[in-house]
Every structure is written in C-alpha cells, then in structure tokens.
C-alpha positions as CSV (number, residue, x, y, z in Angstrom):
1,M,103.5,66.7,55.7
2,A,104.4,70.2,56.8
3,M,104.5,72.9,54.1
4,P,107.9,74.2,52.9
5,V,109.6,76.8,55.1
6,E,109.4,79.5,52.4
7,Q,105.6,79.0,52.0
8,S,105.2,79.0,55.7
9,W,107.1,82.3,55.9
10,N,104.9,83.9,53.2
11,A,101.7,82.9,54.9
12,Y,103.0,84.3,58.3
13,R,104.1,87.6,56.7
14,A,100.8,88.0,54.9
15,I,98.9,87.5,58.2
16,R,101.0,90.1,60.0
17,D,100.6,92.6,57.1
18,D,96.8,92.2,57.0
19,R,96.5,92.7,60.8
20,K,98.8,95.4,61.7
21,W,96.6,98.3,60.4
22,F,93.5,97.3,62.3
23,G,92.7,99.0,65.6
24,F,94.9,99.2,68.6
25,N,97.5,96.7,69.5
26,S,99.7,96.3,72.6
27,V,102.4,98.5,71.1
28,A,100.1,101.2,69.9
29,I,98.5,101.5,73.4
30,T,101.8,102.6,74.9
31,Y,102.2,105.5,72.4
32,V,98.5,106.5,72.3
33,A,98.4,106.6,76.2
34,A,101.5,108.7,76.4
35,T,100.4,111.1,73.7
36,L,97.0,111.5,75.3
37,D,98.6,112.3,78.7
38,F,100.8,114.9,77.0
39,L,97.9,116.6,75.3
40,I,95.8,116.5,78.5
41,L,98.4,118.2,80.5
42,L,99.1,120.8,77.8
43,A,95.4,121.6,77.4
44,A,95.0,121.7,81.3
45,S,97.7,124.3,81.6
46,A,96.2,126.6,79.0
47,A,92.6,126.1,80.2
48,G,93.5,126.5,83.8
49,H,95.1,129.9,83.2
50,T,92.2,131.0,81.0
51,I,89.5,129.9,83.3
52,Y,91.2,131.5,86.3
53,E,91.7,134.8,84.6
54,K,88.1,134.9,83.4
55,I,86.7,134.1,86.9
56,A,89.1,136.3,88.9
57,F,89.4,139.3,86.6
58,G,86.8,138.8,83.9
59,T,89.4,139.0,81.1
60,Y,91.2,136.6,78.8
61,A,94.9,137.2,79.3
62,D,97.8,135.9,77.1
63,A,98.2,132.1,77.9
64,S,101.6,131.7,76.1
65,L,103.5,131.5,79.3
66,Y,101.3,128.8,80.7
67,V,101.5,126.9,77.4
68,G,105.2,126.8,77.9
69,I,104.7,125.6,81.5
70,G,102.4,123.0,80.2
71,L,105.0,121.7,77.7
72,L,107.5,121.4,80.5
73,V,105.1,119.6,82.9
74,A,103.8,117.3,80.1
75,T,107.2,116.3,78.9
76,V,108.6,115.6,82.3
77,F,105.4,113.7,83.3
78,V,105.4,111.5,80.3
79,L,109.1,110.7,80.6
80,A,108.7,109.9,84.3
81,M,105.7,107.6,83.6
82,G,107.6,106.0,80.8
83,G,110.6,105.4,83.1
84,M,108.2,103.6,85.5
85,H,106.9,101.5,82.7
86,A,103.4,102.9,83.5
87,Y,102.4,102.9,79.8
88,R,102.8,99.2,79.3
89,P,99.5,97.6,78.4
90,S,99.4,95.5,81.5
91,E,100.0,98.6,83.7
92,V,97.4,100.7,81.7
93,F,94.9,97.8,82.3
94,S,95.5,98.1,86.1
95,L,93.4,101.1,87.3
96,R,94.8,101.0,90.8
97,N,98.4,101.1,89.6
98,Q,97.6,104.0,87.3
99,M,96.0,106.0,90.1
100,V,99.0,105.4,92.3
101,A,101.4,106.4,89.5
102,I,99.4,109.6,88.8
103,C,99.3,110.6,92.5
104,T,103.0,110.0,92.8
105,V,104.4,111.5,89.6
106,L,102.1,114.5,89.0
107,P,102.8,116.2,92.4
108,A,106.5,115.6,92.0
109,V,106.5,117.2,88.5
110,I,104.5,120.2,89.8
111,I,107.0,120.7,92.6
112,F,109.9,120.3,90.2
113,M,108.3,123.0,88.0
114,L,107.7,125.4,91.0
115,A,111.4,124.9,91.9
116,I,112.4,126.0,88.4
117,V,110.1,129.0,88.7
118,F,111.7,129.9,92.1
119,F,115.3,129.6,90.9
120,L,114.6,131.6,87.7
121,K,113.0,134.3,89.9
122,I,109.9,134.5,87.7
123,G,107.4,133.8,90.5
124,E,105.8,137.3,90.2
125,T,104.6,136.5,86.7
126,I,103.1,133.1,87.7
127,S,99.6,133.2,89.2
128,R,99.1,130.8,92.1
129,G,95.4,130.5,91.3
130,A,96.2,129.6,87.7
131,I,98.6,126.9,88.9
132,L,96.0,125.5,91.3
133,S,93.3,125.4,88.7
134,T,95.8,123.8,86.2
135,A,96.6,121.1,88.8
136,L,93.0,120.3,89.4
137,L,92.2,120.1,85.7
138,S,95.3,117.9,85.2
139,V,94.2,115.4,87.8
140,A,90.6,115.4,86.5
141,G,91.8,114.8,82.9
142,L,94.3,112.1,83.8
143,V,91.9,110.2,86.1
144,S,89.1,110.4,83.5
145,S,91.4,109.1,80.7
146,R,92.3,106.1,83.0
147,L,88.7,105.4,83.7
148,L,88.0,105.4,79.9
149,W,91.0,103.2,79.3
150,S,90.0,100.7,81.9
151,A,86.4,100.4,80.6
152,Y,87.6,100.1,77.0
153,L,90.3,97.4,77.6
154,K,88.0,95.3,79.8
155,K,85.3,95.2,77.3
156,A,87.7,94.6,74.4
157,I,89.4,91.7,76.1
158,A,86.1,90.2,77.3
159,R,84.7,90.3,73.7
160,A,88.0,89.2,72.2
161,S,87.7,92.2,70.0
162,F,91.1,93.7,71.1
163,P,93.6,93.0,68.2
164,T,96.4,91.1,70.0
165,R,99.2,88.8,68.9
166,R,97.9,85.3,68.4
167,A,100.0,82.7,70.1
168,L,100.5,79.0,70.5
169,L,101.0,78.2,74.2
170,I,103.3,75.3,75.1
171,C,103.8,74.0,78.6
172,P,104.6,70.7,80.4
173,D,101.9,68.3,81.4
174,A,99.8,69.1,84.5
175,T,100.5,72.9,84.1
176,P,97.3,74.9,84.7
177,M,96.7,77.0,81.6
178,E,93.8,79.2,82.6
179,P,95.9,81.6,84.8
180,I,98.5,81.9,82.0
181,I,95.8,82.6,79.4
182,R,94.3,85.4,81.5
183,K,97.7,87.0,82.1
184,S,98.5,86.7,78.4
185,A,95.3,88.5,77.4
186,I,96.3,91.5,79.6
187,G,99.8,91.4,78.1
188,G,98.6,91.5,74.5
189,L,98.7,87.8,73.7
190,S,95.6,85.9,72.5
191,I,96.2,82.2,73.0
192,K,94.8,80.5,69.8
193,H,96.2,77.0,70.4
194,T,97.5,75.2,73.5
195,M,99.7,72.2,73.7
196,H,101.1,70.1,76.6
197,I,104.6,68.5,76.1
198,G,105.2,65.3,77.9
199,E,108.4,63.2,78.3
200,T,111.5,63.8,76.2
201,G,111.1,62.3,72.7
202,T,107.5,63.3,72.0
203,T,108.2,67.0,71.4
204,R,109.1,67.0,67.7
205,S,106.3,64.6,66.6
206,A,103.8,66.4,68.7
207,L,104.7,69.8,67.1
208,V,104.6,68.3,63.6
209,D,101.2,66.8,64.3
210,A,99.9,70.1,65.6
211,Y,101.2,71.9,62.6
212,E,99.4,69.5,60.2
213,K,96.2,69.6,62.3
214,H,95.9,73.3,63.0
215,G,98.6,75.1,61.0
216,I,101.1,76.9,63.2
217,D,101.4,79.5,60.5
218,D,98.0,81.0,61.8
219,V,99.8,82.3,64.9
220,D,102.0,85.3,65.4
221,E,104.4,83.7,67.9
222,V,104.9,80.8,70.2
223,L,105.0,81.1,74.0
224,I,106.6,78.4,76.1
225,V,105.9,78.4,79.8
226,W,108.5,76.1,81.5
227,G,108.3,75.7,85.3
228,D,110.1,72.3,85.3
229,Y,113.7,73.5,85.0
230,G,114.9,70.1,85.9
231,N,113.7,68.7,82.6
232,L,115.8,70.9,80.3
233,P,116.3,68.3,77.6
234,A,112.6,68.4,76.8
235,L,112.8,72.1,76.5
236,E,115.9,71.9,74.3
237,E,114.1,69.4,72.0
238,C,111.0,71.7,71.8
239,L,113.1,74.7,70.9
240,S,115.0,72.6,68.3
241,A,111.7,71.4,66.7
242,L,110.3,75.0,66.5
243,R,113.3,76.2,64.4
244,Q,111.7,74.8,61.3
245,F,108.7,77.2,61.8
246,C,109.1,80.9,60.9
247,V,107.5,82.3,64.0
248,P,109.1,84.1,67.0
249,V,109.5,81.9,70.1
250,S,109.5,83.2,73.7
251,V,110.3,81.2,76.9
252,M,108.8,82.2,80.3
253,F,110.4,80.4,83.2
254,G,108.9,79.7,86.7
255,G,110.5,78.7,90.0
256,L,114.1,79.4,90.6
257,V,115.0,80.0,87.0
258,G,112.2,82.5,86.7
259,D,113.5,84.4,89.8
260,I,117.0,84.5,88.2
261,V,116.0,85.8,84.8
262,E,114.0,88.6,86.4
263,G,117.2,90.1,87.8
264,F,119.1,93.0,86.2
265,P,120.8,91.8,83.0
266,Q,124.5,92.5,82.6
267,A,126.9,91.8,79.7
268,V,129.9,89.6,80.6
269,G,131.9,89.6,77.4
270,E,129.7,88.1,74.8
271,S,127.5,86.4,77.4
272,R,124.8,87.7,79.6
273,S,124.4,87.4,83.4
274,F,121.5,88.3,85.7
275,Q,122.1,90.1,89.0
276,T,120.0,88.2,91.6
277,H,121.2,90.4,94.5
278,R,121.7,94.1,94.1
279,P,124.5,95.8,96.0
280,P,123.6,97.4,99.3
281,L,122.0,100.9,99.1
282,G,124.7,103.6,98.7
283,L,125.2,106.5,100.9
284,Y,123.0,108.8,98.8
285,E,120.2,106.2,98.6
286,R,120.3,105.5,102.3
287,G,120.2,109.3,103.0
288,L,117.3,109.7,100.7
289,K,115.4,106.9,102.2
290,R,116.1,108.0,105.7
291,A,115.0,111.6,104.9
292,F,111.7,110.2,103.6
293,D,111.3,108.1,106.7
294,V,111.8,110.9,109.1
295,I,109.6,113.4,107.3
296,F,106.8,110.9,106.8
297,S,106.9,109.5,110.3
298,V,106.9,112.9,112.0
299,T,104.0,114.0,109.8
300,A,102.0,110.8,110.5
301,L,102.6,110.9,114.3
302,T,101.5,114.5,114.4
303,A,98.4,114.0,112.3
304,M,97.4,110.7,114.1
305,L,98.0,111.9,117.7
306,P,94.3,112.4,118.5
307,I,93.5,108.9,117.1
308,C,96.4,107.4,119.1
309,L,95.0,109.0,122.4
310,I,91.5,107.6,121.7
311,V,92.8,104.1,120.9
312,A,94.9,104.2,124.1
313,I,91.9,105.0,126.2
314,A,89.8,102.3,124.5
315,I,92.4,99.7,125.1
316,K,92.6,100.5,128.8
317,L,88.8,100.4,129.2
318,D,88.3,97.2,127.1
319,S,90.7,94.8,128.9
320,P,93.4,94.7,131.6
321,G,97.0,95.1,130.6
322,P,99.3,97.8,129.1
323,V,98.4,100.0,126.2
324,F,101.5,99.1,124.2
325,F,102.9,95.7,123.2
326,L,106.6,95.3,122.8
327,Q,108.2,92.3,121.1
328,S,111.7,91.5,119.9
329,R,112.3,91.4,116.1
330,K,115.3,91.2,113.8
331,G,116.1,94.3,111.8
332,Y,118.7,95.4,109.3
333,S,121.6,92.9,109.1
334,G,120.0,90.7,111.8
335,R,120.2,93.3,114.6
336,S,117.5,92.9,117.2
337,F,115.1,95.7,118.3
338,R,111.9,96.1,120.2
339,I,108.9,96.8,118.0
340,V,106.1,98.9,119.4
341,K,102.4,98.2,118.7
342,F,99.1,98.9,120.3
343,R,98.1,95.9,122.3
344,S,95.4,93.9,120.5
345,M,95.4,90.6,122.4
346,S,95.0,89.4,125.9
347,V,98.5,87.9,125.9
348,M,101.9,89.5,125.7
349,E,103.9,86.7,123.9
350,D,107.6,87.3,123.4
351,T,109.1,83.8,123.7
352,A,110.5,81.1,121.4
353,D,107.1,79.7,120.9
354,I,104.7,82.2,119.4
355,R,101.5,81.3,117.6
356,Q,100.3,83.6,114.7
357,A,96.9,85.2,115.1
358,T,94.2,83.5,113.1
359,R,90.6,84.2,112.1
360,N,88.3,84.4,115.2
361,D,91.3,84.0,117.4
362,P,90.1,84.1,121.1
363,R,93.2,85.9,122.2
364,V,92.2,89.0,120.2
365,T,90.2,91.6,122.3
366,R,87.2,93.5,121.0
367,V,89.1,96.7,120.5
368,G,92.0,94.6,119.2
369,A,89.9,93.1,116.4
370,F,89.0,96.6,115.1
371,I,92.5,98.1,115.3
372,R,94.1,95.0,113.7
373,S,91.5,95.0,110.8
374,S,92.3,98.7,110.2
375,S,96.0,98.5,110.9
376,I,95.7,101.1,113.6
377,D,97.6,98.8,116.0
378,E,100.7,99.5,113.9
379,L,100.7,103.3,114.3
380,P,103.2,103.3,117.2
381,Q,105.8,101.7,114.8
382,F,106.4,105.2,113.4
383,W,108.3,105.7,116.6
384,N,110.5,102.7,115.5
385,V,111.0,104.5,112.2
386,L,112.1,107.7,113.9
387,K,114.6,105.8,116.1
388,G,116.0,104.2,112.9
389,D,115.1,100.6,113.7
390,M,112.5,100.5,110.9
391,S,111.6,102.2,107.6
392,V,108.2,103.3,106.3
393,V,108.6,100.7,103.5
394,G,110.4,97.4,103.7
395,P,109.9,93.7,104.4
396,R,107.6,93.3,107.4
397,P,109.5,92.0,110.5
398,H,108.4,88.7,112.0
399,A,108.7,87.4,115.5
400,L,112.0,85.8,116.4
401,A,110.4,82.3,116.6
402,H,109.1,82.7,113.1
403,D,112.5,83.9,111.9
404,N,114.1,80.9,113.2
405,L,111.5,78.5,111.7
406,Y,111.3,80.0,108.2
407,G,115.0,80.8,108.1
408,A,115.7,77.1,108.2
409,L,113.1,76.3,105.6
410,I,113.3,79.1,103.0
411,A,116.7,79.7,101.3
412,Q,116.3,83.4,100.7
413,Y,114.6,84.2,104.0
414,A,117.7,85.9,105.6
415,S,118.1,88.2,102.5
416,R,115.1,90.1,103.7
417,R,117.4,91.8,106.2
418,H,119.5,93.6,103.6
419,V,117.3,96.6,104.2
420,K,115.4,97.8,107.3
421,P,112.0,96.2,108.0
422,G,109.0,98.4,107.1
423,L,105.5,99.2,108.2
424,T,104.3,98.2,104.8
425,G,106.0,96.6,101.8
426,W,105.7,95.3,98.3
427,A,104.5,91.9,99.5
428,Q,101.7,93.5,101.5
429,I,100.2,95.5,98.6
430,N,100.3,92.4,96.4
431,G,98.1,90.3,98.7
432,H,100.7,88.6,100.9
433,R,99.8,89.9,104.3
434,G,98.2,88.6,107.4
435,E,98.4,84.9,108.4
436,T,100.9,82.6,106.6
437,P,99.6,79.1,107.4
438,T,101.8,77.3,104.9
439,I,105.4,77.4,103.9
440,E,104.3,78.2,100.3
441,K,102.5,81.4,101.4
442,M,105.6,82.6,103.4
443,A,107.8,81.8,100.4
444,D,105.6,83.9,98.2
445,R,105.9,86.8,100.6
446,V,109.7,86.3,100.7
447,R,109.9,86.4,96.9
448,H,108.1,89.7,96.8
449,D,110.4,91.1,99.6
450,I,113.5,90.1,97.6
451,W,112.1,91.7,94.5
452,Y,111.6,95.0,96.4
453,I,115.1,94.9,97.7
454,N,116.5,94.3,94.2
455,N,114.4,97.0,92.6
456,W,114.3,99.7,95.3
457,S,113.8,103.3,94.4
458,L,112.2,106.3,96.0
459,W,109.4,106.2,93.4
460,L,108.7,102.6,94.4
461,D,108.4,103.5,98.1
462,L,106.0,106.3,97.2
463,R,103.9,103.9,95.1
464,I,103.8,101.3,97.9
465,V,102.7,104.0,100.5
466,L,99.9,105.2,98.2
467,S,98.8,101.6,97.4
468,T,98.7,100.9,101.1
469,A,96.6,104.0,101.8
470,L,94.2,103.1,99.0
471,G,93.9,99.5,100.3
472,L,93.0,100.4,103.9
473,K,89.3,99.9,103.2
474,D,89.8,96.2,102.7
475,R,91.6,94.7,105.7
476,S,89.5,91.6,106.3
477,D,92.5,89.4,105.7
478,V,94.4,90.6,108.8
479,Y,93.6,88.9,112.1
C-alpha cells in the first residue's frame, strides 16, 4: 500500500531541504552566470583604462569614469542577455549559441554607450585607446568564461555530479526515451525512473505499483512527455492518478499540440490562449528589417566583389553556359520573382518538373561542387535582397515545382510566405538544409520557418547571420 499523503509530503520536503544547499543547480547557474558577466565587464572597463594609461603615458590615471562606463555596459549587457534567455542552463551549455550571443550583444551595447557619450558631449574625456582595450578585454573575459562553463557543465553532466532535479519520466508505449533523457540532463532534470503508459485503464494501477516498488517520493517532480494527443483519456487518467502524490507534475507535448503551446500565451478572461500565428510585421519592424537588409547586402556585395569575379571566370572556363542561373521562386505573399545564383550545374531547369540536387549528382560541375559546398553560389542573391525580393534572413525559397508539391502535403507550408524569403534562416542553422528526400524532413524545415516568423526580432536575425558565418566551415550536407 502507498504511504499516507502527509508522510509522503514530509519525505519529499526533507529531500528538497537536504539538497538545495549543495553545489549549483539549474536556477543558480542563471544567477551565477549573469553575476560573473557583470563582474567581468566591470573589471575589464577599469583594467582596460589602467593598462592603456600605463602603456601610453606611463602613469596610473583616475579610473572612476571608466568604472561608471563599466557599470553602464555591464548592466545593459546582462539585461539584454537575460532578455534573450541566454542565461538559461540549456543556453549556457551551448557554446556556439553563447558565442553568437556575445558577438551580437556586446558590440550593440558598446555602440549604445558611444552614442550616449556623443549626445552628452563628453567625448573629449573618453580615450579611444582605453575603449578599444576595454572591448578586447571584455571579449576575452566573456569568451574565457564560456569555455570554462562549457567544460564544467559537460564533465558534471557526464559524471552525474551536477545537482539536478530528480524526475520520474512518463510517456506512452513505443516512445524513445534516450533523446528525452539527454535533453532533460541539459535542462536540469535527472531522470531517476522511467515508465511507459499503455492503454487507458492501466495508468492508476501502474503508478501505484511503481510507487510501492520504487517510491515516487524519492523524485523532485514528474515529467510526462505526451506525443499521442489523440489518446487524451489516458493522459487525463494519468494526471488524476498523480494527484495523490505530493510532487510537481509537468506535461510536455509533441506534434500539433506541442506546436500550439509553444505560441505566445494570452489571457482570455480566466482562460489562456496561445497565438499560433503572429500578426504581420508592423511598419517599424518592416523598416528596421529592410534597413538591415540594405546595409548588409551592400556591404557584402562590396566586400565579395573580387571573389565574385574569380568565380565568374572559373565557371566560364569550367563548362559551357552562362555564369548566372535564374529560376522562378515564390516570395512574400506568394508573389513570383527570379532568383539569381551562380550556375553550379550543367542544366538550367526552370520547369514544373525539377529534381533536387543529391550527393554525387552528375549534373553538378567541378566548380559547382565547390561553390555549392561553400555556399558561394548564393552570393548573387544579395542582388535579390537589394531589389526587395528577398531578405538576408528568412525561410529559404524553393522551386515552384517543390512549392506545389509540398504545399499540397504540408498544412503550414504556405505560411512560410508571411515574410520575405531569405539567404539563410532559422531552419538552416538548426540542421535543416540541403536535400529534403522525405516529407518529414521538409515538415521539420517548415516548423522551424514558422517558429522564426512567430518569434522574429532584429536580435534573432543577427544571431542567425552570425551562426551561419560560424557554420560555413561545415557545408558537406549541401549538394
């Protein structure tokens, strides 16, 4: 028989009281990481000024002004990183995401600080050399801290020495548990027991048996992963059975329900709704995104002009045909445009029957194989960005034949056209790029595109651009 509810609660409370003082936990990491960043930036500001004054003039000048600047930079930086949820344990664990966040936020904060200095007309009292040395020390300190965090968290999780919340994992039959356990470890959950729930009617007895065998009071919470949203009676019975145990219960949905609950929550009276489609970008948002597109594309075309000339000559010498490849694509709101790319194949397909490139595709030329693997073939698309047909960041446009095929098979496919198509996107930096041989792979790409549209911000665009640049070295999945 199960122990009384009061006894169960006392045991649960004792476990939590004994464990909360030992080492880091998932909540403490957030505050410790933010505090360390604040101290690093404050120290970098004071040290940068002191070191510059000593090297340039051989003296130690008053650093109080730069301590004040450091306080401003550190405060804004920590608040911005917190707003991006960059201090969540799962984000701290991702070294790549942290590097992108630092390279995005820190320059913006420094520019913001310089703007304040300009408008307050105190530029004559600020040394450019001290600001430069401060910026270098700040980058070095933040990057070093992320490397230390990454090394510590990986070792702690691998050795199970990281104090996490102990959980009972419940999911339907045939649900693979290993991926869930790995993700839970990064998110601060240590799966102590697992349980599969079968057909309706077995839930209550199965939980009672597990309680008597293992003792559910030795876990901090229960996590239910429910992908079969068609079998809601079994989930309802499971939740009902768990009410007798004094532990927190969380439910994580997959499939369509999972996509819905990831939307922006809104209160409707005493109920809650989830916004699955955000409203179109407003005038200010469109202007901001367009300004970024124009500035970035002009800069990229100017910087890449010598490379473009070399590629054009190589294409002409390698195989007969034009340098550029033009193909019809659908853009914002379904409007058609002609996308420009460097020709990488021996064919110029632009019909209703287009076959995607595959590994070792005989249609790909020698030069084409290189420029496709390095994404150089997409450089002319910056011209499409300047014309306003595309954006730097957005869902990748597909050939019209593929639009017609996938539009009939994937319900949300047409929603990708609520923003302009992009040179790179959220799906691409998350591994959904290159060939899509199955409907499931395209559906995964579409889900990421929809998430980007519903969560757009300028910060997100900058993060995607930096992630794309950092990932250019690994392009073996593009054919």
